[in-house]
C-alpha positions in Angstrom: -21.9 -10.4 -10.2 -19.8 -11.4 -7.3 -20.5 -12.0 -3.6 -19.5 -9.2 -1.3 -17.3 -11.7 0.6 -14.9 -11.6 -2.5 -14.2 -7.8 -1.9 -10.7 -7.2 -0.8 -8.2 -4.4 -0.7 -7.2 -3.3 -4.2 -10.4 -4.7 -5.8 -12.2 -2.7 -8.4 -16.0 -2.3 -8.2 -18.6 -0.8 -10.5 -21.4 0.9 -8.4 -24.1 3.2 -10.1 -22.0 3.2 -13.3 -19.0 4.6 -11.5 -15.7 2.8 -11.0 -14.3 2.5 -7.4 -11.0 1.3 -6.0 -11.4 -0.6 -2.7 -8.9 1.2 -0.4 -9.8 -0.9 2.7 -12.3 -3.7 3.5 -13.3 -5.3 6.7 -15.4 -8.5 7.0 -17.5 -8.2 10.2 -19.3 -11.2 11.7 -21.2 -9.8 14.8 -22.4 -12.1 17.5 -26.0 -11.1 16.7 -27.4 -10.4 13.2 -26.0 -11.0 9.8 -22.4 -10.6 8.7 -21.5 -7.6 6.6 -18.5 -6.0 4.8 -17.4 -2.5 5.6 -15.4 -0.8 2.8 -13.6 2.4 2.1 -14.0 3.2 -1.7 -12.2 5.8 -3.9 -14.0 7.0 -7.0 -11.5 6.7 -9.8 -12.7 9.7 -11.8 -13.5 12.2 -9.0 -11.0 11.0 -6.4 -13.6 11.3 -3.7 -13.5 8.7 -0.9 -16.7 7.1 0.5 -17.4 4.5 3.1 -20.0 1.9 2.3 -21.3 -1.2 4.1 -22.6 -4.3 2.2 -24.8 -7.0 3.7 -23.4 -10.5 3.3 -26.3 -11.6 1.0 -25.8 -8.7 -1.5 -23.8 -9.0 -4.7 -21.5 -6.4 -6.4 -20.1 -6.0 -9.9 -16.3 -6.7 -9.7 -14.4 -5.2 -12.6 -11.6 -7.1 -14.4 -8.3 -5.3 -14.1 -4.9 -5.9 -15.6 -2.0 -6.4 -13.1 1.5 -5.8 -14.5 4.8 -6.1 -12.8 6.6 -2.8 -13.2 9.7 -1.1 -11.9 9.5 2.3 -10.1 11.7 4.9 -11.8 11.2 8.3 -10.3 8.7 11.0 -9.3 8.2 14.3 -11.1 6.3 16.4 -8.6 2.9 14.7 -8.2 3.4 12.1 -11.0 5.2 8.8 -10.3 6.9 7.0 -13.2 7.0 3.2 -13.7 8.4 1.0 -16.5 7.1 -2.3 -17.7 9.9 -4.9 -17.4 8.9 -6.7 -20.6 7.9 -4.0 -23.1 9.9 -1.1 -21.5 6.8 1.0 -21.8 6.7 3.9 -19.2 3.6 5.1 -17.5 2.8 7.7 -14.9 0.4 7.4 -11.9 -0.9 10.5 -10.0 0.4 10.5 -6.4 -3.1 11.0 -5.1 -4.0 7.5 -6.3 -1.0 6.0 -4.5 -1.8 7.5 -1.1 0.5 6.3 1.7 2.1 3.6 -0.6 4.3 6.2 -2.2 6.3 6.6 1.0 7.8 3.2 0.5 8.8 3.7 -3.2 12.5 3.6 -4.0 14.3 3.6 -7.3 14.3 0.2 -9.0 11.6 -1.3 -6.7 9.4 -3.8 -8.5 5.7 -3.3 -7.8 2.4 -4.6 -9.2 0.6 -1.9 -11.2 -3.2 -2.2 -11.5 -4.7 -1.0 -14.8 -8.4 -0.7 -15.8 -9.1 -0.3 -19.6 -5.4 0.7 -20.1 -5.5 3.4 -17.4 -3.2 2.9 -14.4 -5.2 3.2 -11.1 -2.9 2.1 -8.3 0.0 -0.2 -7.4 0.7 -2.8 -4.8 4.0 -2.9 -3.0 5.9 -6.0 -2.1 5.0 -7.1 1.5 8.6 -6.6 2.7 11.2 -4.3 1.3 14.9 -3.8 2.2 16.0 -0.2 3.0 19.3 1.4 4.2 19.2 3.4 7.4 20.5 6.9 6.7 19.7 8.7 9.9 19.2 7.5 13.5 19.9 8.6 17.0 22.4 6.3 18.8 20.9 3.9 21.3 21.5 4.8 24.9 23.1 2.0 26.9 20.8 0.7 29.7 17.7 2.4 28.1 15.7 -0.8 28.0 13.1 -0.3 30.6 9.8 -1.6 29.4 11.1 -4.4 27.1 10.6 -3.7 23.4 12.3 -0.3 23.1 12.6 1.4 19.7 13.9 4.6 18.3 13.0 6.6 15.2 15.1 6.1 12.1 15.0 7.5 8.5 15.5 5.2 5.6 17.1 6.0 2.2 13.9 7.4 0.6 13.1 9.7 3.6 10.5 7.6 5.3 10.6 7.5 9.1 10.1 4.1 10.8 10.7 2.7 14.4 13.6 0.3 14.8 15.3 -1.4 17.8 18.0 0.5 19.7 20.8 -1.7 18.3 20.2 -0.6 14.6 22.9 1.8 13.4 23.2 4.2 10.5 24.4 2.4 7.3 22.7 -0.9 8.2 20.1 -2.4 6.0 16.7 -3.4 7.5 13.6 -5.2 6.2 10.4 -3.2 6.6 6.8 -4.6 6.4 5.1 -2.1 4.0 1.6 -2.8 5.2 2.2 -2.3 8.9 5.2 0.2 8.5 7.1 -1.9 11.0 10.7 -3.1 11.2 10.9 -6.8 10.6 14.6 -7.7 10.8 18.1 -6.9 9.7 18.8 -7.6 6.0 
C-alpha cells in the first residue's frame, strides 16, 4: 500500500479489484482542514472515467507497471502502432486510451509506453517536441497592440497551436506537449 501523496499522472491504481489509470491528479492543501488528493481515473477495462478524492491519511494500492521506450510508427484508424527500439516488437494501443496525447504524435517520435501485465495502457510524450510549421497566416506589420500577440499555425501532423507573429511556414518550432504552447524556434 502507498500513500495517496504518491499518486501522480500516469500512475496505475487498483481500487475494488479494478485497474485504473490516473489521468490527472491534484494535491490540495486547504487553509482549513486536512489535505487531500483529487484525481480523475480511467477504468482500463471499461474505459469509463471517474473522479475520486482521497484524504491525505488514506492509502491506495499502486500497481507496478512496465515502462518501455518505443517509437511511434503510424495509426490505422483508431489503433496506434509503436515499435520497441530494442526487440523490434510492434504493439498497438487504442486511440481512446491515448486521449489528447495522440494529437502530438508524429512518425519516428520516441515515447514511453506504459504496460501492465504485458498489455499496453498508455504512453507518455516527451515534454518538448520539434515540429515543422506547414500552414500559418502571415503576421500583419504593426499588429502588436497588447504585447504578446500570437496567431494560429498548423504543424506537420495537423495539430493547431498558437505561435508568435514572426513564425513563418517552413520554420521548425519547439512545442511543450503538456501545455500545448510554443516554446521557441528550433
